[in-house]
N, C-alpha and C positions, 0 to 999 in steps of 0.2 A: 522632674527631679533635679536637684542641684547637687554639685559636688560638695564635699565637706568643707574645704577651705573657703569656698566662695561666700557663703552667707551666714557662717557660724551656725548652720542648722543643727549640728550635733548637740551643741550646748542647749539650744532651745528645746530640742527633742528630749534631752536628758531631764530637764525640769518637768516636761510633760509626763515622762515615764514615772518620775518620782511622785508626782501628784496622783497618777493612776494607781500606783501600788499603795500609797499611803491612804488615799481616800477610799479605795476599795476595801482595804483591810479594816477601815473604820465603819464599813457598811454604808458608805455614801452612795447615792443613786445618781450622781451627776454623770453626764455623758463622758465616756472614756476616750481619750485620744488614741488614734491608731497610728502605726508606723510601719515602715519597711526599711530593712537594713540589707545591704548587698555586700558580699564578700568575694574576694578572689580565692580560688582553690589552687594550691600549688603542690606538686609532688616532686620531691628531691630538687626543689628550686625552680622548677618549670611550671609556668601557668597552664593549667589544663581545664579550668572550668569556673563557673560562677555559682554561688549559693545565695538564695534570697530568703530572709526571715521576715515574717509579718505577724503583728499582734493586733487583734481587734476585739471589740465587745459586740456580742450578738443581741438581737432584740429580746431574748429571754433572760438577759442578764449574765449569761455565761460568757466565757472568753474562748477565742480560737487562736492558737499559736501554730504557725505553719512554717515549714522549711521546704524549699524546692532547690534542687541542684541539677546542673546540666553541663556537658562538656562544651568547650569553646576552642577556637583556633584549630590547629592540626588535630588535637585530640577529638574534636567533633567529627572528623572524617573517619576515624578508626573506631570510635565508641559511640553508640547511639543510646547509651544508658541515660535514663532520667530517674531521679529519685524524688518522690513526694512524701512528706511526713507531716502529720498534724495531730494536735492534742486539743480537744475541747474540754474545758475545765471550769470550775467555779471556786469562789472563795467562801468558805464557811468560817466566820470569825476571821482569824488570821491564818487559816489552814488552806493550802491548795488541795483541791479534791478533783482528780481526773474523772471525766465522764466517758469519753470515747477517745481512742487512739487509732490512728490509721497510718500504715506504711505501704508504699508501692514502689517497686523498682522494675522498670521496663528494660528491654534489651535482651541480650543472650542469656543472662542469669535472672530471669523474671521471678519476682516474689511479691506476695501481698500478705500483710498481717493486719488484723483488726482486733482491738480489745474493747470490750464493753464492761464498765464497772457497775456493779450492783451493790451500792453501799448499805442499804438496809439488810441485805443478806450477808454482807462481808465477803463477797466473791467477785471475781473477774472472769468473764468468758473470753477465751482466746480463740481466734479463728485464723489459722495459718493455711494458706492455699486452699481455703474453703472448708478445712476440717476443724470442727469446734471441740473444745474441752473447757472445763471450769476448774478454778482453784481458789482456795481460801486466801484472803489478804487481810493484814492487820490495818488498823487506822493509820493514816499518814502515808500509805503506799502511793507512789507516783508512777507515771509512765516515764520512759527514758527521755522523751523530749521535754517534758515538764520539769525535769531536773534542772534545766537551764534557768527557768524562772525562779525556782526555789533557791538556787544558788545566788542569784541576783538579790533576792529579798533578804537572805541571811547575811550577805555581805553588807547590805544597807543597815542591818541591825548591829553591825560591829563584830559579828562572829568571825573567827579565824580558823575554826575546825568544825566540820559538819558531815553528817552521813544521812543517807536516805534509803528506805526500802523501795525497791523498784520492781514492778512486774515486767519481766522481759524474758523472751524465749521460753515461755511456758513454765517459768519458775520465779521464785522471789529472790532477787539479788540485792546486794548492798553496794551503793555508790558512795565512796567517802572522799573528802577533799580537805586540803589545808592551805592556808596562805603561807607562802614561802618567804617572800621579801617584796620590796618595792623596786621598780625599774622604770626608767624613762626610755621609751622606744620610739623610733621614727618609722612611720609608715607612709604610703602614698596619701593617706587621708590626713596626715599631720603628725605632730610630735605630742605624745601623751605620757603623763605620769600614771603609772599603772601598779596594780598589785598582781604579783605572779602567783597563780593558784595551781597546785599540783593534785592530780588524782592519786589516791593512795592504794587502791586495790584493782589494778588494771592488768593483772595476769602477766607481769613482767614487761609490759609495754610502758612507755614513758609518755604521759599525757599532761600537758601544761596549757593554761590559758592566761592571758593578760587582760585584766578588766580595768577600765578607766573610771575612777570615782567621779571625775568631771562629767561623765556621760551616764551617771546613775548606775555605775558598775556594769555597763554594757561591755561584753568582750570585744576587744579590738584585734586580738590575735589568738589563734589556737594552733597547737602543734601536737601531733601524735607520732611518736617514733616507735616503729614496730621492731620486733626482734630481728627481722630479716635485714634491717637497715633502712627500710622504706620510710621516708619522712613525709607525712601528710600535714599540710599547713593551710589555714584560712586567715586572710587579712582583710580588715574592714576597708571598704571602698567608699560607699555613700550611705547616707541616711535620708529618708523622706518622711516628713511628718504630715499626716492627713487626719485632721480632727473633725468631729461632727460640727455642723454649722452653729449649734447652740452650746458648744463647749466653751468654757471660760477661756479668754485670751490670757496669756502670760507674757510678762516682759522678758526679753532675751537678756540673760546675764552677760556681763562683759567676759570676753575670752580670757582664760588663764594664760599668763606669759609662757612662751615656749622657751 
């Protein structure tokens, strides 16, 4: 893996992501590039962990989006918690359709959640700590991890306000967002012109993310401010592009001036 400033890998990856989403939405069968993005996790300004996001295409044509987080540094001595989250999904036309969702948290507060989507029946089966139940879902329902991909695609289409039905916690929720403004931010990964996006329905919490158009609207920063004053933040550190051997090569665009 190379760091972002070293080989301009984020811009090359951004173009690969754009091709992935555009060609997949058009029903193309070309091999899909895969990627890995690593973020630093900070709480109230202190680095406490790392989060890794990966996107890949499976042999059956579906996609697998995964997130894994772990404590680092001193936090690793006091907390052994690991979080794994994944969404397997497919594109039907230009619609994201979740198939399976999985969440696992290890450590003192262990928890597992599994969702299986039955689209012909219009239902999702929830299994929390091994206990199952089913509920009805409308077309267009997402799992909460897949919301990130839906947001990226809607931003690419030029949308500035969007909402998604989400199966979460055994009930149907609504996640709504809007573009607030443009900001240029400096991070360890570089300086980026970004759109600042705010979540509208977050129970009194303040949730913001900064997405970089130059990176295909990939989030470069995420902040959640809780009512208690606790500030949770993620900042992009590195990107790694790993494409199939027979995927088309793309020229690396020139970097935008900082």
